[in-house]
mmCIF file as gemmi writes it, N, C-alpha and C atoms, coordinates in Angstrom:
data_model
loop_
_atom_site.group_PDB
_atom_site.id
_atom_site.type_symbol
_atom_site.label_atom_id
_atom_site.label_alt_id
_atom_site.label_comp_id
_atom_site.label_asym_id
_atom_site.label_entity_id
_atom_site.label_seq_id
_atom_site.pdbx_PDB_ins_code
_atom_site.Cartn_x
_atom_site.Cartn_y
_atom_site.Cartn_z
_atom_site.occupancy
_atom_site.B_iso_or_equiv
_atom_site.pdbx_formal_charge
_atom_site.auth_seq_id
_atom_site.auth_asym_id
_atom_site.pdbx_PDB_model_num
ATOM 1 N N . MET Axp A 1 ? 104.294 99.654 70.86 1 0 ? 1 A 1
ATOM 2 C CA . MET Axp A 1 ? 103.583 100.228 72.199 1 0 ? 1 A 1
ATOM 3 C C . MET Axp A 1 ? 104.097 99.593 72.99 1 0 ? 1 A 1
ATOM 4 N N . GLU Axp A 2 ? 103.625 98.131 72.979 1 0 ? 2 A 1
ATOM 5 C CA . GLU Axp A 2 ? 104.118 97.088 73.775 1 0 ? 2 A 1
ATOM 6 C C . GLU Axp A 2 ? 104.85 97.155 75.039 1 0 ? 2 A 1
ATOM 7 N N . ARG Axp A 3 ? 105.819 97.509 73.689 1 0 ? 3 A 1
ATOM 8 C CA . ARG Axp A 3 ? 107.494 97.62 74.888 1 0 ? 3 A 1
ATOM 9 C C . ARG Axp A 3 ? 108.258 98.465 74.434 1 0 ? 3 A 1
ATOM 10 N N . ALA Axp A 4 ? 107.934 99.83 74.725 1 0 ? 4 A 1
ATOM 11 C CA . ALA Axp A 4 ? 108.069 101.206 74.634 1 0 ? 4 A 1
ATOM 12 C C . ALA Axp A 4 ? 108.676 101.618 73.617 1 0 ? 4 A 1
ATOM 13 N N . ARG Axp A 5 ? 108.785 101.038 72.334 1 0 ? 5 A 1
ATOM 14 C CA . ARG Axp A 5 ? 109.749 100.901 70.646 1 0 ? 5 A 1
ATOM 15 C C . ARG Axp A 5 ? 109.105 102.616 69.722 1 0 ? 5 A 1
ATOM 16 N N . LYS Axp A 6 ? 107.603 102.75 69.923 1 0 ? 6 A 1
ATOM 17 C CA . LYS Axp A 6 ? 106.711 103.409 69.679 1 0 ? 6 A 1
ATOM 18 C C . LYS Axp A 6 ? 105.637 103.791 70.298 1 0 ? 6 A 1
ATOM 19 N N . GLU Axp A 7 ? 105.602 104.975 70.176 1 0 ? 7 A 1
ATOM 20 C CA . GLU Axp A 7 ? 104.721 106.063 71.098 1 0 ? 7 A 1
ATOM 21 C C . GLU Axp A 7 ? 103.219 105.873 69.843 1 0 ? 7 A 1
ATOM 22 N N . PRO Axp A 8 ? 102.38 105.426 70.643 1 0 ? 8 A 1
ATOM 23 C CA . PRO Axp A 8 ? 100.685 105.833 69.815 1 0 ? 8 A 1
ATOM 24 C C . PRO Axp A 8 ? 100.149 106.867 70.087 1 0 ? 8 A 1
ATOM 25 N N . SER Axp A 9 ? 100.13 106.918 68.811 1 0 ? 9 A 1
ATOM 26 C CA . SER Axp A 9 ? 98.866 108.119 68.156 1 0 ? 9 A 1
ATOM 27 C C . SER Axp A 9 ? 97.46 107.641 68.714 1 0 ? 9 A 1
ATOM 28 N N . PRO Axp A 10 ? 96.946 108.739 69.296 1 0 ? 10 A 1
ATOM 29 C CA . PRO Axp A 10 ? 94.983 108.825 69.363 1 0 ? 10 A 1
ATOM 30 C C . PRO Axp A 10 ? 94.726 107.5 68.68 1 0 ? 10 A 1
ATOM 31 N N . GLU Axp A 11 ? 94.598 108.229 67.173 1 0 ? 11 A 1
ATOM 32 C CA . GLU Axp A 11 ? 93.869 106.328 66.136 1 0 ? 11 A 1
ATOM 33 C C . GLU Axp A 11 ? 94.589 105.365 66.76 1 0 ? 11 A 1
ATOM 34 N N . MET Axp A 12 ? 95.523 104.964 66.747 1 0 ? 12 A 1
ATOM 35 C CA . MET Axp A 12 ? 96.874 103.854 67.553 1 0 ? 12 A 1
ATOM 36 C C . MET Axp A 12 ? 95.399 103.208 68.683 1 0 ? 12 A 1
ATOM 37 N N . LEU Axp A 13 ? 95.245 104.166 69.81 1 0 ? 13 A 1
ATOM 38 C CA . LEU Axp A 13 ? 95.206 103.724 71.168 1 0 ? 13 A 1
ATOM 39 C C . LEU Axp A 13 ? 93.443 103.983 71.407 1 0 ? 13 A 1
ATOM 40 N N . ALA Axp A 14 ? 92.867 103.821 70.422 1 0 ? 14 A 1
ATOM 41 C CA . ALA Axp A 14 ? 91.749 103.804 69.854 1 0 ? 14 A 1
ATOM 42 C C . ALA Axp A 14 ? 90.676 102.612 70.638 1 0 ? 14 A 1
ATOM 43 N N . PRO Axp A 15 ? 90.894 101.699 69.146 1 0 ? 15 A 1
ATOM 44 C CA . PRO Axp A 15 ? 91.196 100.806 69.07 1 0 ? 15 A 1
ATOM 45 C C . PRO Axp A 15 ? 91.427 99.931 70.72 1 0 ? 15 A 1
ATOM 46 N N . VAL Axp A 16 ? 92.232 100.421 70.701 1 0 ? 16 A 1
ATOM 47 C CA . VAL Axp A 16 ? 93.331 99.009 71.73 1 0 ? 16 A 1
ATOM 48 C C . VAL Axp A 16 ? 92.136 100.225 73.111 1 0 ? 16 A 1
ATOM 49 N N . ALA Axp A 17 ? 92.105 101.331 73.788 1 0 ? 17 A 1
ATOM 50 C CA . ALA Axp A 17 ? 90.92 100.992 74.435 1 0 ? 17 A 1
ATOM 51 C C . ALA Axp A 17 ? 89.298 100.295 73.919 1 0 ? 17 A 1
ATOM 52 N N . GLY Axp A 18 ? 89.244 100.255 73.11 1 0 ? 18 A 1
ATOM 53 C CA . GLY Axp A 18 ? 88.339 99.907 73.293 1 0 ? 18 A 1
ATOM 54 C C . GLY Axp A 18 ? 87.767 98.012 72.89 1 0 ? 18 A 1
ATOM 55 N N . ALA Axp A 19 ? 89.438 98.059 73.073 1 0 ? 19 A 1
ATOM 56 C CA . ALA Axp A 19 ? 89.731 96.212 73.224 1 0 ? 19 A 1
ATOM 57 C C . ALA Axp A 19 ? 89.496 95.763 74.711 1 0 ? 19 A 1
ATOM 58 N N . LEU Axp A 20 ? 89.498 96.814 75.69 1 0 ? 20 A 1
ATOM 59 C CA . LEU Axp A 20 ? 89.715 96.758 76.624 1 0 ? 20 A 1
ATOM 60 C C . LEU Axp A 20 ? 88.448 97.881 77.332 1 0 ? 20 A 1
ATOM 61 N N . GLU Axp A 21 ? 87.009 97.943 76.291 1 0 ? 21 A 1
ATOM 62 C CA . GLU Axp A 21 ? 86.354 98.027 77.297 1 0 ? 21 A 1
ATOM 63 C C . GLU Axp A 21 ? 86.25 99.078 77.983 1 0 ? 21 A 1
ATOM 64 N N . SER Axp A 22 ? 86.725 100.662 77.374 1 0 ? 22 A 1
ATOM 65 C CA . SER Axp A 22 ? 87.198 100.863 78.699 1 0 ? 22 A 1
ATOM 66 C C . SER Axp A 22 ? 87.582 102.383 77.359 1 0 ? 22 A 1
ATOM 67 N N . SER Axp A 23 ? 87.642 104.133 77.512 1 0 ? 23 A 1
ATOM 68 C CA . SER Axp A 23 ? 87.506 105.159 76.662 1 0 ? 23 A 1
ATOM 69 C C . SER Axp A 23 ? 89.06 105.665 77.048 1 0 ? 23 A 1
ATOM 70 N N . LEU Axp A 24 ? 89.054 105.819 75.827 1 0 ? 24 A 1
ATOM 71 C CA . LEU Axp A 24 ? 90.301 106.868 75.271 1 0 ? 24 A 1
ATOM 72 C C . LEU Axp A 24 ? 91.037 107.56 76.537 1 0 ? 24 A 1
ATOM 73 N N . PRO Axp A 25 ? 89.822 108.248 77.199 1 0 ? 25 A 1
ATOM 74 C CA . PRO Axp A 25 ? 89.968 109.268 78.193 1 0 ? 25 A 1
ATOM 75 C C . PRO Axp A 25 ? 90.483 108.732 79.747 1 0 ? 25 A 1
ATOM 76 N N . ASP Axp A 26 ? 89.516 107.419 80.317 1 0 ? 26 A 1
ATOM 77 C CA . ASP Axp A 26 ? 89.747 106.496 80.597 1 0 ? 26 A 1
ATOM 78 C C . ASP Axp A 26 ? 90.582 105.836 80.566 1 0 ? 26 A 1
ATOM 79 N N . LEU Axp A 27 ? 91.463 105.536 79.907 1 0 ? 27 A 1
ATOM 80 C CA . LEU Axp A 27 ? 92.772 104.116 79.569 1 0 ? 27 A 1
ATOM 81 C C . LEU Axp A 27 ? 94.105 105.458 80.103 1 0 ? 27 A 1
ATOM 82 N N . THR Axp A 28 ? 94.052 106.921 79.675 1 0 ? 28 A 1
ATOM 83 C CA . THR Axp A 28 ? 94.862 107.592 79.145 1 0 ? 28 A 1
ATOM 84 C C . THR Axp A 28 ? 95.226 108.554 81.234 1 0 ? 28 A 1
ATOM 85 N N . VAL Axp A 29 ? 93.947 108.187 82.053 1 0 ? 29 A 1
ATOM 86 C CA . VAL Axp A 29 ? 94.248 108.337 83.469 1 0 ? 29 A 1
ATOM 87 C C . VAL Axp A 29 ? 94.915 107.168 84.05 1 0 ? 29 A 1
ATOM 88 N N . ALA Axp A 30 ? 94.148 105.902 83.548 1 0 ? 30 A 1
ATOM 89 C CA . ALA Axp A 30 ? 94.374 104.983 84.017 1 0 ? 30 A 1
ATOM 90 C C . ALA Axp A 30 ? 96.294 104.784 83.736 1 0 ? 30 A 1
ATOM 91 N N . ALA Axp A 31 ? 96.347 104.836 83.2 1 0 ? 31 A 1
ATOM 92 C CA . ALA Axp A 31 ? 98.283 105.399 82.806 1 0 ? 31 A 1
ATOM 93 C C . ALA Axp A 31 ? 99.104 105.886 83.487 1 0 ? 31 A 1
ATOM 94 N N . ALA Axp A 32 ? 97.951 107.106 83.504 1 0 ? 32 A 1
ATOM 95 C CA . ALA Axp A 32 ? 99.063 108.339 84.922 1 0 ? 32 A 1
ATOM 96 C C . ALA Axp A 32 ? 99.002 107.873 85.373 1 0 ? 32 A 1
ATOM 97 N N . GLU Axp A 33 ? 97.672 106.82 86.325 1 0 ? 33 A 1
ATOM 98 C CA . GLU Axp A 33 ? 98.289 106.464 88.192 1 0 ? 33 A 1
ATOM 99 C C . GLU Axp A 33 ? 98.739 106.07 88.357 1 0 ? 33 A 1
ATOM 100 N N . GLN Axp A 34 ? 99.293 104.566 87.204 1 0 ? 34 A 1
ATOM 101 C CA . GLN Axp A 34 ? 100.011 103.387 87.334 1 0 ? 34 A 1
ATOM 102 C C . GLN Axp A 34 ? 101.423 104.678 87.354 1 0 ? 34 A 1
ATOM 103 N N . LEU Axp A 35 ? 101.54 104.847 86.492 1 0 ? 35 A 1
ATOM 104 C CA . LEU Axp A 35 ? 102.912 105.659 86.541 1 0 ? 35 A 1
ATOM 105 C C . LEU Axp A 35 ? 102.887 106.284 87.371 1 0 ? 35 A 1
ATOM 106 N N . ARG Axp A 36 ? 102.397 106.839 87.836 1 0 ? 36 A 1
ATOM 107 C CA . ARG Axp A 36 ? 102.244 107.897 89.424 1 0 ? 36 A 1
ATOM 108 C C . ARG Axp A 36 ? 102.62 107.224 90.211 1 0 ? 36 A 1
ATOM 109 N N . GLU Axp A 37 ? 102.195 105.968 90.231 1 0 ? 37 A 1
ATOM 110 C CA . GLU Axp A 37 ? 102.381 104.932 91.429 1 0 ? 37 A 1
ATOM 111 C C . GLU Axp A 37 ? 103.466 103.955 91.772 1 0 ? 37 A 1
ATOM 112 N N . ARG Axp A 38 ? 103.95 103.451 90.653 1 0 ? 38 A 1
ATOM 113 C CA . ARG Axp A 38 ? 105.366 103.466 90.272 1 0 ? 38 A 1
ATOM 114 C C . ARG Axp A 38 ? 106.258 104.486 90.604 1 0 ? 38 A 1
ATOM 115 N N . GLY Axp A 39 ? 106.405 105.427 90.225 1 0 ? 39 A 1
ATOM 116 C CA . GLY Axp A 39 ? 107.297 106.34 90.608 1 0 ? 39 A 1
ATOM 117 C C . GLY Axp A 39 ? 107.355 106.825 92.095 1 0 ? 39 A 1
ATOM 118 N N . ARG Axp A 40 ? 106.288 106.861 92.656 1 0 ? 40 A 1
ATOM 119 C CA . ARG Axp A 40 ? 106.949 106.503 94.295 1 0 ? 40 A 1
ATOM 120 C C . ARG Axp A 40 ? 107.013 105.442 94.926 1 0 ? 40 A 1
ATOM 121 N N . SER Axp A 41 ? 106.273 104.174 94.993 1 0 ? 41 A 1
ATOM 122 C CA . SER Axp A 41 ? 107.082 103.302 94.543 1 0 ? 41 A 1
ATOM 123 C C . SER Axp A 41 ? 108.483 102.892 94.672 1 0 ? 41 A 1
ATOM 124 N N . ALA Axp A 42 ? 109.512 103.087 93.739 1 0 ? 42 A 1
ATOM 125 C CA . ALA Axp A 42 ? 110.967 102.748 93.443 1 0 ? 42 A 1
ATOM 126 C C . ALA Axp A 42 ? 111.544 104.534 93.794 1 0 ? 42 A 1
ATOM 127 N N . GLY Axp A 43 ? 110.628 105.415 94.033 1 0 ? 43 A 1
ATOM 128 C CA . GLY Axp A 43 ? 111.801 106.405 94.769 1 0 ? 43 A 1
ATOM 129 C C . GLY Axp A 43 ? 111.321 107.058 92.883 1 0 ? 43 A 1
ATOM 130 N N . THR Axp A 44 ? 111.896 107.291 91.595 1 0 ? 44 A 1
ATOM 131 C CA . THR Axp A 44 ? 112.402 107.748 90.399 1 0 ? 44 A 1
ATOM 132 C C . THR Axp A 44 ? 112.515 108.958 90.68 1 0 ? 44 A 1
ATOM 133 N N . GLY Axp A 45 ? 113.749 110.034 90.652 1 0 ? 45 A 1
ATOM 134 C CA . GLY Axp A 45 ? 113.881 110.579 90.464 1 0 ? 45 A 1
ATOM 135 C C . GLY Axp A 45 ? 113.272 111.727 89.124 1 0 ? 45 A 1
ATOM 136 N N . GLY Axp A 46 ? 112.21 112.532 89.388 1 0 ? 46 A 1
ATOM 137 C CA . GLY Axp A 46 ? 111.566 113.425 88.609 1 0 ? 46 A 1
ATOM 138 C C . GLY Axp A 46 ? 111.949 114.379 87.39 1 0 ? 46 A 1
ATOM 139 N N . GLU Axp A 47 ? 112.395 113.621 86.742 1 0 ? 47 A 1
ATOM 140 C CA . GLU Axp A 47 ? 112.389 114.206 85.402 1 0 ? 47 A 1
ATOM 141 C C . GLU Axp A 47 ? 112.331 112.681 84.857 1 0 ? 47 A 1
ATOM 142 N N . ARG Axp A 48 ? 112.752 111.635 85.172 1 0 ? 48 A 1
ATOM 143 C CA . ARG Axp A 48 ? 112.002 110.266 84.799 1 0 ? 48 A 1
ATOM 144 C C . ARG Axp A 48 ? 110.65 109.881 84.517 1 0 ? 48 A 1
ATOM 145 N N . LEU Axp A 49 ? 110.368 110.664 86.374 1 0 ? 49 A 1
ATOM 146 C CA . LEU Axp A 49 ? 108.697 110.394 86.649 1 0 ? 49 A 1
ATOM 147 C C . LEU Axp A 49 ? 107.935 111.455 84.889 1 0 ? 49 A 1
ATOM 148 N N . ARG Axp A 50 ? 108.546 112.386 85.237 1 0 ? 50 A 1
ATOM 149 C CA . ARG Axp A 50 ? 108.592 113.692 84.739 1 0 ? 50 A 1
ATOM 150 C C . ARG Axp A 50 ? 107.956 113.181 82.308 1 0 ? 50 A 1
ATOM 151 N N . ASN Axp A 51 ? 109.104 112.599 82.071 1 0 ? 51 A 1
ATOM 152 C CA . ASN Axp A 51 ? 109.067 111.646 81.015 1 0 ? 51 A 1
ATOM 153 C C . ASN Axp A 51 ? 108.356 111.402 80.785 1 0 ? 51 A 1
ATOM 154 N N . SER Axp A 52 ? 107.877 109.981 82.269 1 0 ? 52 A 1
ATOM 155 C CA . SER Axp A 52 ? 107.066 109.077 81.996 1 0 ? 52 A 1
ATOM 156 C C . SER Axp A 52 ? 105.756 109.78 81.771 1 0 ? 52 A 1
ATOM 157 N N . PHE Axp A 53 ? 105.311 111.078 82.355 1 0 ? 53 A 1
ATOM 158 C CA . PHE Axp A 53 ? 103.885 110.692 82.249 1 0 ? 53 A 1
ATOM 159 C C . PHE Axp A 53 ? 103.935 111.759 80.663 1 0 ? 53 A 1
ATOM 160 N N . LEU Axp A 54 ? 104.799 112.214 79.959 1 0 ? 54 A 1
ATOM 161 C CA . LEU Axp A 54 ? 105.029 112.245 78.855 1 0 ? 54 A 1
ATOM 162 C C . LEU Axp A 54 ? 104.317 111.211 77.649 1 0 ? 54 A 1
ATOM 163 N N . LEU Axp A 55 ? 105 110.181 78.217 1 0 ? 55 A 1
ATOM 164 C CA . LEU Axp A 55 ? 104.871 108.896 77.586 1 0 ? 55 A 1
ATOM 165 C C . LEU Axp A 55 ? 103.486 108.892 76.838 1 0 ? 55 A 1
ATOM 166 N N . ALA Axp A 56 ? 102.87 108.728 78.963 1 0 ? 56 A 1
ATOM 167 C CA . ALA Axp A 56 ? 101.027 108.481 78.968 1 0 ? 56 A 1
ATOM 168 C C . ALA Axp A 56 ? 100.663 109.162 78.206 1 0 ? 56 A 1
ATOM 169 N N . ALA Axp A 57 ? 100.865 110.926 78.417 1 0 ? 57 A 1
ATOM 170 C CA . ALA Axp A 57 ? 99.671 111.399 77.779 1 0 ? 57 A 1
ATOM 171 C C . ALA Axp A 57 ? 99.6 111.833 76.419 1 0 ? 57 A 1
């Protein structure tokens, strides 16, 4: 997951969220917000940004 070599399932993400003292929906929203911000600051193209959001979801 950490190196983007595996797309985590909700079953894998739930323990990660718990370890971060967060909920799975909160973790997903935070990841999407970070990806959106990175896309803005890097001037990423639409297709690449869309793919990042798919990964976050």
